[in-house]
C-alpha positions in Angstrom: -24.9 38.1 -51.5 -23.1 34.7 -53.1 -22.6 32.7 -50.2 -20.7 29.9 -52.7 -16.5 31.2 -52.1 -17.0 31.0 -48.3 -18.7 27.2 -48.5 -16.0 26.1 -50.7 -13.2 27.3 -48.2 -15.0 25.8 -45.6 -15.7 22.1 -47.4 -11.5 22.3 -48.6 -10.9 22.9 -45.0 -13.0 20.1 -43.7 -11.5 17.6 -46.2 -8.1 18.8 -45.6 -8.7 18.1 -41.7 -10.2 14.8 -43.2 -6.7 13.5 -45.0 -4.8 14.9 -42.3 -7.0 12.9 -40.0 -6.7 10.1 -42.3 -3.2 9.6 -42.8 -2.3 10.1 -39.1 -4.7 6.7 -38.4 -2.6 5.0 -41.1 0.8 6.1 -39.6 -0.6 5.4 -36.0 -1.8 2.0 -37.6 1.5 1.5 -39.7 3.3 2.0 -37.3 1.8 -1.0 -34.7 2.0 -3.0 -37.1 6.1 -2.5 -37.6 4.9 -1.7 -41.3 7.4 1.7 -41.9 10.6 -0.5 -40.0 12.9 -3.7 -40.9 11.4 -6.6 -39.1 12.0 -10.3 -39.5 10.0 -13.4 -38.8 9.6 -15.6 -35.7 7.1 -18.3 -34.4 5.5 -20.6 -31.7 3.3 -23.5 -31.2 0.9 -23.7 -28.1 -1.9 -26.0 -26.5 -3.9 -23.0 -26.2 -3.6 -19.5 -27.4 -6.6 -17.8 -24.4 -7.5 -15.1 -26.3 -4.5 -14.1 -28.1 -5.6 -12.1 -31.3 -4.1 -10.8 -34.3 -2.1 -7.2 -33.8 -1.4 -7.5 -29.9 1.7 -6.8 -28.8 5.0 -8.6 -28.5 7.3 -7.5 -25.4 10.6 -7.8 -24.9 12.6 -7.2 -21.3 9.1 -4.3 -20.7 9.0 -3.0 -24.6 7.0 -2.9 -27.3 9.2 -5.0 -29.5 6.8 -6.6 -32.5 3.2 -7.7 -32.8 1.8 -10.5 -33.6 0.9 -11.2 -37.8 -0.9 -14.3 -37.4 -2.7 -17.2 -35.8 -3.1 -20.7 -37.5 -4.7 -23.4 -36.3 -2.8 -26.7 -36.7 -4.4 -29.6 -35.3 -6.7 -30.4 -32.1 -4.0 -30.3 -29.9 -1.4 -27.2 -31.5 -1.7 -23.7 -32.3 0.8 -22.0 -33.9 1.7 -17.6 -33.6 3.8 -16.0 -35.6 5.0 -12.9 -35.0 6.4 -10.1 -37.2 9.3 -8.0 -33.9 11.1 -5.0 -35.0 14.7 -5.3 -36.9 16.7 -3.1 -34.2 15.8 -6.0 -31.3 16.9 -9.0 -32.8 20.3 -8.5 -31.6 19.5 -8.4 -28.1 16.6 -12.0 -28.6 18.8 -15.0 -28.7 17.4 -18.8 -29.7 16.5 -19.9 -26.5 14.0 -17.2 -25.2 10.9 -18.3 -24.6 7.3 -16.7 -25.8 4.9 -16.4 -22.7 1.4 -15.2 -23.3 0.0 -12.8 -20.7 -2.2 -9.6 -20.1 -1.5 -6.4 -20.5 -2.8 -5.2 -16.9 -5.9 -7.2 -14.8 -8.4 -6.8 -17.3 -5.6 -6.1 -20.4 -5.9 -7.2 -24.2 -3.4 -10.3 -24.2 0.1 -9.9 -25.4 3.3 -12.1 -25.9 5.7 -11.6 -23.4 9.0 -13.1 -24.2 11.2 -14.2 -21.8 15.3 -14.0 -22.3 17.4 -17.4 -21.7 20.6 -17.8 -20.9 22.6 -15.3 -21.9 25.8 -17.0 -24.4 23.3 -18.2 -27.0 23.5 -16.8 -30.9 21.2 -15.2 -31.8 17.9 -15.2 -33.1 17.3 -15.3 -37.1 14.5 -15.2 -39.3 11.2 -18.2 -38.9 13.5 -19.2 -35.9 10.3 -21.3 -33.9 10.9 -20.6 -31.0 10.0 -22.3 -27.3 6.9 -21.3 -25.9 5.2 -21.7 -22.0 2.0 -22.5 -21.5 0.7 -19.9 -18.9 -1.7 -20.4 -15.9 -5.4 -19.8 -16.4 -7.9 -18.4 -14.4 -9.7 -21.5 -14.7 -6.7 -23.5 -13.4 -6.6 -20.7 -10.3 -10.1 -21.6 -9.8 -9.5 -25.2 -9.9 -7.4 -25.1 -7.4 -9.0 -22.5 -4.9 -11.6 -25.0 -5.1 -9.8 -27.5 -4.6 -8.3 -25.7 -0.8 -12.1 -25.1 0.1 -12.8 -28.3 0.2 -9.3 -29.5 1.8 -9.8 -26.6 4.0 -14.2 -28.1 4.8 -12.8 -31.3 5.3 -10.2 -29.6 8.2 -12.6 -28.0 9.0 -15.4 -31.1 9.9 -12.5 -33.1 11.3 -11.7 -30.7 14.2 -15.1 -30.2 14.7 -15.5 -34.1 15.2 -12.6 -34.1 17.4 -13.6 -31.4 19.7 -17.2 -32.9 19.9 -15.4 -36.3 21.4 -12.9 -34.2 23.4 -16.5 -32.3 24.9 -18.2 -35.6 25.3 -15.1 -37.4 26.7 -14.7 -39.8 24.0 -11.0 -41.1 23.4 -8.0 -40.2 26.0 -7.9 -37.2 25.2 -11.5 -36.5 25.9 -11.2 -38.8 29.0 -8.2 -36.5 30.8 -10.0 -33.2 30.3 -13.3 -34.3 30.6 -13.5 -37.7 33.0 -13.4 -36.3 36.3 -12.2 -40.1 37.4 -9.9 -40.9 35.1 -7.6 -37.5 35.7 -7.9 -38.4 39.7 -6.8 -42.1 39.1 -3.9 -39.7 37.7 -3.5 -37.8 40.2 -3.0 -40.7 42.7 -0.8 -42.5 40.3 1.5 -39.2 40.2 1.2 -39.3 44.3 2.6 -42.7 44.6 5.0 -42.9 42.3 6.2 -39.7 43.8 5.9 -41.8 47.8 7.6 -44.6 46.0 10.3 -42.5 44.8 11.0 -40.4 48.6 10.3 -44.2 50.0 13.0 -45.6 48.3 15.6 -42.7 48.6 14.9 -43.5 52.2 16.8 -46.6 51.4 18.8 -46.2 49.6 20.5 -43.6 52.5 19.8 -46.2 55.0 21.5 -48.6 53.0 24.5 -46.0 52.8 25.2 -46.1 56.3 24.7 -50.1 56.5 28.2 -51.4 57.7 27.9 -54.3 55.9 27.0 -52.6 52.6 29.0 -49.6 53.3 32.1 -51.1 51.7 30.1 -51.8 48.4 28.3 -49.3 47.8 31.9 -47.1 48.7 33.7 -49.3 45.5 31.0 -48.8 43.3 31.4 -45.1 43.5 34.2 -45.2 42.5 34.5 -47.2 40.0 32.1 -44.5 38.9 34.3 -42.3 39.4 37.2 -43.4 37.5 
């Protein structure tokens, strides 16, 4: 039996499916690169793009509105990032918009986030250069964590030294807490002060009943009341 028609049919189906997948791939890539819709271009200057690549998404108000079209090294401290933005969103983006490099999730790819500025500004135009803000990189976070850990270690060491001095009876607090003779002297001082206060009150009560001082004390009391 001749298998040629069957083989030709299989080949035709294979080619057709391949063409469909190719067209679908082109369409998806075109949609991602904004090839089938009107776009306008804006750009921003960064000192560090933190792994941003051509083709990464540009997001505005949580919506993907464009892609990174090109990345150009200008100087040793500046990189220009060009963006192709869907023309339908132009009316929402103002000239005071700010671009920040972010991540799509904790370990996702990089993207550009357009942060809206204050209302009342003019609508952004084609080829405008927008303001940028450098994000806090992972290296900066690790450096700050390390500095915090070092400070905590120093505080812990100082606290341990203070506690050791207290246990050894060094310093005023250590003497109060650990030196029994010093604590006893403080107790005796408080007792003497209490007794002296009690004796002073007794003397004042006795003086108030003295005929010579009674008139003087009454005058002082009346003066205070007035």
